[in-house]
TIVORO-64807 format. One record per residue: residue in three letters; z, y, x of N, C-alpha, C in turn. Coordinates in nm, 2 decimals. Example, Ala and Ser with C-alpha at 12.3 -4.5 7.8 and 13.67 -1.06 7.14 Angstrom:
# TIVORO-64807
SITE     r       nz       ny       nx      caz      cay      cax       cz       cy       cx
SITE   ALA     0.78    -0.57     1.32     0.78    -0.45     1.23     0.78    -0.33     1.32
SITE   SER     0.71    -0.22     1.28     0.71    -0.11     1.37     0.79     0.00     1.29
END
This chain:
# TIVORO-64807
SITE     r       nz       ny       nx      caz      cay      cax       cz       cy       cx
SITE   MET    -6.34    21.16    -3.56    -6.27    21.04    -3.61    -6.32    20.91    -3.55
SITE   ASN    -6.45    20.90    -3.53    -6.50    20.78    -3.48    -6.60    20.80    -3.37
SITE   GLU    -6.56    20.87    -3.27    -6.66    20.91    -3.16    -6.72    20.80    -3.09
SITE   ALA    -6.64    20.69    -3.06    -6.69    20.58    -2.99    -6.80    20.51    -3.07
SITE   GLU    -6.78    20.50    -3.20    -6.88    20.43    -3.29    -7.00    20.51    -3.30
SITE   THR    -6.99    20.64    -3.32    -7.11    20.73    -3.33    -7.19    20.73    -3.20
SITE   ALA    -7.12    20.73    -3.08    -7.18    20.72    -2.95    -7.26    20.60    -2.94
SITE   ALA    -7.22    20.49    -3.00    -7.29    20.36    -3.00    -7.41    20.35    -3.10
SITE   GLY    -7.43    20.46    -3.18    -7.54    20.46    -3.27    -7.50    20.43    -3.42
SITE   LEU    -7.38    20.42    -3.45    -7.34    20.40    -3.59    -7.32    20.54    -3.65
SITE   PRO    -7.35    20.55    -3.78    -7.35    20.68    -3.84    -7.20    20.73    -3.85
SITE   LYS    -7.19    20.86    -3.84    -7.06    20.93    -3.85    -7.00    20.91    -3.99
SITE   THR    -6.87    20.88    -4.00    -6.80    20.87    -4.12    -6.70    20.99    -4.13
SITE   SER    -6.68    21.04    -4.25    -6.59    21.16    -4.26    -6.45    21.12    -4.30
SITE   ASN    -6.43    21.02    -4.37    -6.30    20.99    -4.42    -6.23    20.86    -4.38
SITE   TYR    -6.29    20.79    -4.30    -6.23    20.66    -4.25    -6.29    20.62    -4.12
SITE   ARG    -6.22    20.53    -4.06    -6.26    20.47    -3.93    -6.33    20.34    -3.95
SITE   TYR    -6.42    20.31    -3.87    -6.49    20.18    -3.87    -6.40    20.06    -3.84
SITE   ALA    -6.31    20.09    -3.75    -6.23    19.97    -3.70    -6.10    20.02    -3.63
SITE   LYS    -6.01    19.93    -3.62    -5.89    19.96    -3.55    -5.85    19.83    -3.48
SITE   GLN    -5.84    19.84    -3.35    -5.80    19.72    -3.27    -5.65    19.71    -3.25
SITE   VAL    -5.59    19.60    -3.28    -5.45    19.57    -3.26    -5.45    19.44    -3.18
SITE   ASP    -5.41    19.45    -3.05    -5.41    19.34    -2.96    -5.54    19.26    -2.96
SITE   ASN    -5.54    19.14    -3.00    -5.67    19.06    -2.99    -5.74    19.05    -3.13
SITE   GLN    -5.70    19.15    -3.22    -5.77    19.15    -3.35    -5.84    19.28    -3.37
SITE   LEU    -5.95    19.28    -3.44    -6.02    19.40    -3.48    -6.03    19.40    -3.63
SITE   PHE    -5.97    19.50    -3.69    -5.97    19.52    -3.83    -6.09    19.61    -3.86
SITE   VAL    -6.18    19.57    -3.94    -6.31    19.64    -3.96    -6.32    19.68    -4.11
SITE   ALA    -6.38    19.79    -4.13    -6.43    19.83    -4.27    -6.55    19.75    -4.30
SITE   GLY    -6.57    19.73    -4.43    -6.70    19.66    -4.47    -6.82    19.73    -4.41
SITE   GLN    -6.91    19.66    -4.36    -7.03    19.72    -4.30    -7.14    19.73    -4.40
SITE   VAL    -7.20    19.85    -4.41    -7.30    19.88    -4.51    -7.43    19.89    -4.44
SITE   PRO    -7.54    19.89    -4.52    -7.67    19.89    -4.47    -7.73    20.03    -4.44
SITE   HIS    -7.66    20.10    -4.35    -7.71    20.23    -4.31    -7.75    20.22    -4.17
SITE   ASP    -7.86    20.30    -4.14    -7.91    20.31    -4.00    -7.83    20.42    -3.93
SITE   SER    -7.86    20.45    -3.81    -7.78    20.54    -3.73    -7.79    20.68    -3.78
SITE   ASN    -7.88    20.71    -3.87    -7.89    20.84    -3.94    -7.82    20.84    -4.07
SITE   ALA    -7.75    20.74    -4.10    -7.67    20.73    -4.23    -7.76    20.71    -4.35
SITE   GLN    -7.89    20.66    -4.32    -7.98    20.64    -4.43    -7.98    20.49    -4.47
SITE   LEU    -7.98    20.46    -4.60    -7.98    20.33    -4.65    -8.11    20.26    -4.61
SITE   VAL    -8.11    20.14    -4.56    -8.23    20.07    -4.53    -8.25    19.96    -4.64
SITE   GLY    -8.37    19.91    -4.65    -8.40    19.80    -4.74    -8.38    19.82    -4.88
SITE   LYS    -8.41    19.93    -4.94    -8.39    19.96    -5.08    -8.45    19.84    -5.16
SITE   SER    -8.38    19.78    -5.25    -8.42    19.67    -5.33    -8.44    19.54    -5.25
SITE   ASP    -8.40    19.53    -5.12    -8.42    19.41    -5.04    -8.29    19.37    -4.98
SITE   PRO    -8.22    19.27    -5.05    -8.09    19.23    -5.00    -8.09    19.16    -4.86
SITE   SER    -8.20    19.10    -4.83    -8.22    19.04    -4.70    -8.22    19.14    -4.58
SITE   VAL    -8.29    19.25    -4.60    -8.30    19.36    -4.50    -8.16    19.43    -4.50
SITE   GLN    -8.10    19.45    -4.61    -7.97    19.51    -4.61    -7.86    19.42    -4.54
SITE   ALA    -7.86    19.29    -4.56    -7.77    19.21    -4.50    -7.79    19.21    -4.35
SITE   ALA    -7.91    19.21    -4.30    -7.94    19.21    -4.16    -7.89    19.34    -4.10
SITE   GLN    -7.91    19.46    -4.17    -7.86    19.58    -4.12    -7.71    19.58    -4.11
SITE   CYS    -7.64    19.53    -4.21    -7.49    19.52    -4.21    -7.45    19.44    -4.09
SITE   LEU    -7.51    19.33    -4.06    -7.48    19.25    -3.94    -7.51    19.32    -3.81
SITE   ALA    -7.62    19.39    -3.81    -7.65    19.47    -3.69    -7.55    19.57    -3.66
SITE   ASN    -7.50    19.64    -3.77    -7.39    19.74    -3.75    -7.26    19.67    -3.71
SITE   LEU    -7.24    19.55    -3.76    -7.12    19.48    -3.72    -7.13    19.44    -3.57
SITE   ARG    -7.24    19.40    -3.52    -7.26    19.37    -3.38    -7.24    19.49    -3.29
SITE   GLN    -7.29    19.61    -3.33    -7.26    19.73    -3.26    -7.11    19.76    -3.25
SITE   LEU    -7.05    19.74    -3.36    -6.90    19.77    -3.37    -6.83    19.67    -3.28
SITE   LEU    -6.86    19.55    -3.28    -6.80    19.45    -3.19    -6.82    19.49    -3.04
SITE   ASN    -6.94    19.54    -3.01    -6.96    19.58    -2.87    -6.88    19.70    -2.83
SITE   VAL    -6.86    19.79    -2.92    -6.78    19.91    -2.89    -6.64    19.88    -2.85
SITE   TYR    -6.59    19.78    -2.92    -6.45    19.74    -2.89    -6.43    19.62    -2.80
SITE   GLY    -6.54    19.57    -2.74    -6.53    19.47    -2.64    -6.52    19.33    -2.70
SITE   PHE    -6.56    19.31    -2.82    -6.55    19.18    -2.89    -6.69    19.12    -2.89
SITE   SER    -6.70    18.99    -2.93    -6.83    18.93    -2.93    -6.85    18.86    -3.07
SITE   GLU    -6.97    18.82    -3.10    -7.00    18.75    -3.22    -6.91    18.62    -3.23
SITE   ASN    -6.88    18.56    -3.12    -6.79    18.44    -3.12    -6.65    18.47    -3.17
SITE   ASP    -6.61    18.60    -3.18    -6.48    18.64    -3.22    -6.48    18.65    -3.38
SITE   ILE    -6.59    18.64    -3.44    -6.60    18.65    -3.59    -6.54    18.52    -3.64
SITE   GLN    -6.43    18.53    -3.71    -6.36    18.41    -3.76    -6.39    18.39    -3.91
SITE   GLN    -6.43    18.49    -3.98    -6.45    18.48    -4.13    -6.54    18.59    -4.18
SITE   LEU    -6.62    18.57    -4.27    -6.70    18.67    -4.34    -6.68    18.68    -4.49
SITE   THR    -6.69    18.79    -4.54    -6.71    18.81    -4.69    -6.83    18.89    -4.71
SITE   ILE    -6.92    18.84    -4.79    -7.05    18.90    -4.82    -7.05    18.94    -4.96
SITE   TYR    -7.06    19.07    -4.99    -7.07    19.12    -5.13    -7.21    19.15    -5.16
SITE   VAL    -7.26    19.10    -5.27    -7.40    19.12    -5.31    -7.41    19.16    -5.46
SITE   VAL    -7.48    19.27    -5.49    -7.50    19.32    -5.62    -7.61    19.24    -5.69
SITE   SER    -7.58    19.20    -5.82    -7.68    19.16    -5.91    -7.70    19.01    -5.91
SITE   GLU    -7.83    18.97    -5.93    -7.87    18.83    -5.97    -7.86    18.73    -5.86
SITE   ALA    -7.87    18.61    -5.90    -7.87    18.49    -5.80    -7.97    18.51    -5.69
SITE   GLU    -8.09    18.56    -5.72    -8.19    18.58    -5.62    -8.14    18.67    -5.51
SITE   ASN    -8.07    18.77    -5.54    -8.01    18.86    -5.44    -7.91    18.79    -5.35
SITE   LEU    -7.83    18.71    -5.41    -7.73    18.63    -5.34    -7.80    18.54    -5.24
SITE   ALA    -7.90    18.47    -5.29    -7.97    18.37    -5.20    -8.04    18.45    -5.09
SITE   SER    -8.10    18.56    -5.12    -8.17    18.64    -5.02    -8.08    18.69    -4.91
SITE   ALA    -7.96    18.74    -4.95    -7.87    18.79    -4.85    -7.81    18.68    -4.77
SITE   TRP    -7.78    18.56    -4.83    -7.73    18.45    -4.76    -7.83    18.40    -4.66
SITE   SER    -7.95    18.39    -4.69    -8.06    18.35    -4.60    -8.06    18.44    -4.48
SITE   ALA    -8.05    18.57    -4.50    -8.04    18.66    -4.38    -7.92    18.63    -4.29
SITE   VAL    -7.81    18.60    -4.35    -7.68    18.57    -4.28    -7.70    18.44    -4.20
SITE   GLU    -7.76    18.34    -4.26    -7.78    18.22    -4.19    -7.88    18.24    -4.07
SITE   GLN    -7.98    18.31    -4.09    -8.08    18.34    -3.99    -8.01    18.41    -3.87
SITE   TRP    -7.93    18.51    -3.90    -7.87    18.60    -3.80    -7.77    18.51    -3.71
SITE   PHE    -7.71    18.42    -3.78    -7.61    18.33    -3.70    -7.68    18.20    -3.65
SITE   GLY    -7.81    18.19    -3.67    -7.88    18.07    -3.62    -7.83    17.94    -3.69
SITE   GLY    -7.80    17.95    -3.81    -7.76    17.84    -3.89    -7.61    17.80    -3.87
SITE   GLU    -7.54    17.87    -3.78    -7.40    17.84    -3.75    -7.31    17.95    -3.80
SITE   VAL    -7.30    17.96    -3.93    -7.23    18.07    -4.00    -7.08    18.04    -3.99
SITE   PRO    -6.99    18.14    -3.95    -6.85    18.11    -3.96    -6.81    18.09    -4.10
SITE   PRO    -6.68    18.05    -4.13    -6.64    18.04    -4.27    -6.67    18.17    -4.34
SITE   ALA    -6.73    18.16    -4.46    -6.78    18.27    -4.53    -6.76    18.26    -4.68
SITE   THR    -6.74    18.37    -4.75    -6.74    18.38    -4.89    -6.85    18.47    -4.94
SITE   LEU    -6.93    18.42    -5.03    -7.04    18.50    -5.09    -7.01    18.54    -5.23
SITE   LEU    -7.00    18.67    -5.26    -6.95    18.71    -5.39    -7.06    18.80    -5.45
SITE   GLY    -7.08    18.77    -5.58    -7.16    18.86    -5.66    -7.08    18.97    -5.72
SITE   VAL    -7.12    19.09    -5.71    -7.04    19.20    -5.76    -7.13    19.29    -5.85
SITE   ALA    -7.06    19.38    -5.93    -7.14    19.46    -6.02    -7.19    19.59    -5.95
SITE   GLN    -7.12    19.64    -5.85    -7.16    19.76    -5.79    -7.09    19.78    -5.65
SITE   LEU    -7.16    19.85    -5.56    -7.10    19.88    -5.43    -7.10    20.03    -5.42
SITE   GLY    -7.05    20.08    -5.30    -7.02    20.22    -5.29    -7.13    20.33    -5.28
SITE   TYR    -7.25    20.29    -5.25    -7.36    20.38    -5.23    -7.48    20.35    -5.33
SITE   VAL    -7.55    20.45    -5.37    -7.66    20.43    -5.45    -7.76    20.34    -5.39
SITE   ASP    -7.81    20.24    -5.46    -7.91    20.14    -5.41    -7.86    20.05    -5.31
SITE   GLN    -7.73    20.05    -5.28    -7.67    19.95    -5.19    -7.65    19.82    -5.26
SITE   LEU    -7.70    19.71    -5.20    -7.70    19.58    -5.26    -7.60    19.49    -5.18
SITE   VAL    -7.58    19.52    -5.06    -7.50    19.43    -4.97    -7.39    19.50    -4.89
SITE   GLU    -7.28    19.44    -4.87    -7.18    19.49    -4.78    -7.11    19.37    -4.72
SITE   ILE    -7.08    19.37    -4.59    -7.03    19.26    -4.52    -6.90    19.30    -4.45
SITE   ASP    -6.79    19.22    -4.48    -6.66    19.24    -4.42    -6.64    19.12    -4.33
SITE   ALA    -6.56    19.14    -4.23    -6.54    19.03    -4.13    -6.39    19.03    -4.08
SITE   THR    -6.34    18.91    -4.05    -6.22    18.90    -3.98    -6.25    18.87    -3.83
SITE   ILE    -6.20    18.95    -3.75    -6.24    18.94    -3.60    -6.11    18.92    -3.53
SITE   ILE    -6.10    18.80    -3.46    -5.99    18.77    -3.37    -6.04    18.70    -3.25
SITE   ARG    -6.00    18.76    -3.14    -6.04    18.70    -3.01    -5.93    18.60    -2.97
SITE   GLU    -5.97    18.48    -2.95    -5.88    18.37    -2.91    -5.82    18.40    -2.77
SITE   VAL    -5.69    18.39    -2.77    -5.62    18.43    -2.64    -5.60    18.30    -2.56
SITE   SER    -5.65    18.30    -2.44    -5.62    18.18    -2.35    -5.49    18.19    -2.29
SITE   GLU    -5.42    18.07    -2.28    -5.29    18.07    -2.23    -5.29    18.03    -2.08
END
């Protein structure tokens, strides 16, 4: 289902695709903090989990020939208290070198995997030069 993604080091998924490219847009599934072996990283550490989500997003962009400059918007989902939100946001700021694209930071009750604290969704659009 996602041979190109797994060849790039992203973990295999059984029931969904990581992304679908339509012209100059890349529709992506929310990126989770799993390493290439589908193991959760950074248990209890939202900063480490956010960094892994973004690293996975970078790999996905590379697979489809997009770049970080094509990220037009982010939604960052974080479980639990304000400290977790601040920690995840700090990792996002660091990853983007202080130049974060438009973003929404949301506190949520639960995410899809046990011990998952962060998930990051992105709007990816490559600007077309005329």
